[in-house]
Steps between C-alpha positions, in 0.01 A plus 500: 500500500790727593664423159178571317466835685850592420444417129182707503677787660783493245242471212316802640817698538599417137157594371510827691856571357379417153200726542721796637750437209212501251357809661843668486544412136143632421570814688833543310339442174218747583763759616708447185197535280390815689854647460504411137158663452595812682834527293279467187259755613787742588649443151164569353454818704832622391411431132172681546683791646732511196196493264349790698816704466473474121738211422392317198735216512324344806380138438308275733515180288812360668306429833483139612186297488219531757243774600766777491587387136143527395484855649831583329378387162192728528712791612734449208200501252387815672840676473544389146156658409580817690835536320338461162237761599785737622692459179191563291424814702865619442467437133173707487649774707799517266283498191283783644815706598643453166180612341467801716864587429451468131187711503671771715798500267272524196317797645806679626645591160189642342427698826840648504479610135152638553619698811789648303282591217244674744791699644629605161148611383440695816828683463423579149155634569653710787784636282259585216231661726257206474164523675523468881224235501694280272817538718288413811358189332857389410607536861215286607603239245851516640373439851282194385810363309718516815233311697482234235874470501503473876230223468710312242803515733307403812340200307839384384636518859203298629551245229865454609403478854235235433743304301749497779774640278566812713844480665506655832836621652587455856690790632474753775238752417511826698168682567633829379620355173173315444295822550723698262474235232128471535411868511738630219273419219196635691649836617350700205155326530496585873593869416229524229244348729591746793556200727763501761718201601590479864743248629607350835787250443693328782876540447663169393176326428496259206465132391654236283316509158490647150520891492378542139189270528412620858526871384255399217246365754539805723469740206168346399370538852613856512352567157162361620502708816594818315214441251247460789632814689336833430713802409676644814498163665790288594633142484707388803765220460636343820766234513646320795647158603397299803596160629286323243503704187586797299180708460375770272179693553331718249212726611298752294249782587242377233154351555631165599396169375136392496440191720351308203823568304757398766479122443554552126743790499792291364299303240607581160281741304257536785299824488243491777200732537691678786815568286555874453830463292527722188396364170859401414514215770478147364550290814825331450750723701394362842481140366853534363621647825365224725636227263846653504492526880369146554755354262763626741322336792354834621148621547298794379158587666264783457274651771355835599704722738332589821507870422367455147654414169643180358786311654736245345731290718806322359691238695815318414562231758844416623637156465461289816809296563 
């Protein structure tokens, strides 16, 4: 009986040992499978991150078999489709930009010739004592031609911006140099409109960007503010630098922006019912300005100043290391 009991005890211990060993093997297999699944998911997440960052060489078809592989296969199909859509969109944008550039170029030559002929005819009439009414009409024609030329130039710049072919420099841009470059072509217009430009520029303020294109954007905003400011009024430009960004603020003493127009103020060719701009405005200057600022990682927003008039805020954010 004692021998049988001992054999039973040994058998029980062996069975328990086998059970523990089997449990350990099963636990190890489960832990290995879990670790492998986690590694596969981490690899998948890394590839998804690359795809979100714009990489087009990301492929998910190398994943091993199993549930993760099925998910990877579907993600690979989705990324391939998105890549094709993005390439098609880029082709369409390039085609549109090329068409706009071609149209602009075709318009520029005859408009330049027409402008020159108008000037020559006006001078001839003035020298020969032509009728004042005819001379006045020719001056109006010259003004219209200048507006059309400005529109053609603006459309060409928008087309280049849309196609992504505008190359932006990355250099130190000082606030004073930016203002000088932006205001120089507008000085005579401000004079004729009897609008004053007031400035408040922080010494040493500036940012890393493109002077020429940023000046183009600022000039478009200054021009817009001037056109909406009555004679005897003022446009105020403030520039400063803080811990987050280089900022430029432009205020005018005009009627401000109608609330209904504010959400659409940067839309191309937008002319809302509350727009009091002169007849020469065509609605692309502000759109171009915002596009040029956004392409450099900045922002341009419009609002109404607390004391009245329109307000435009530029922000060029500093790189966070």
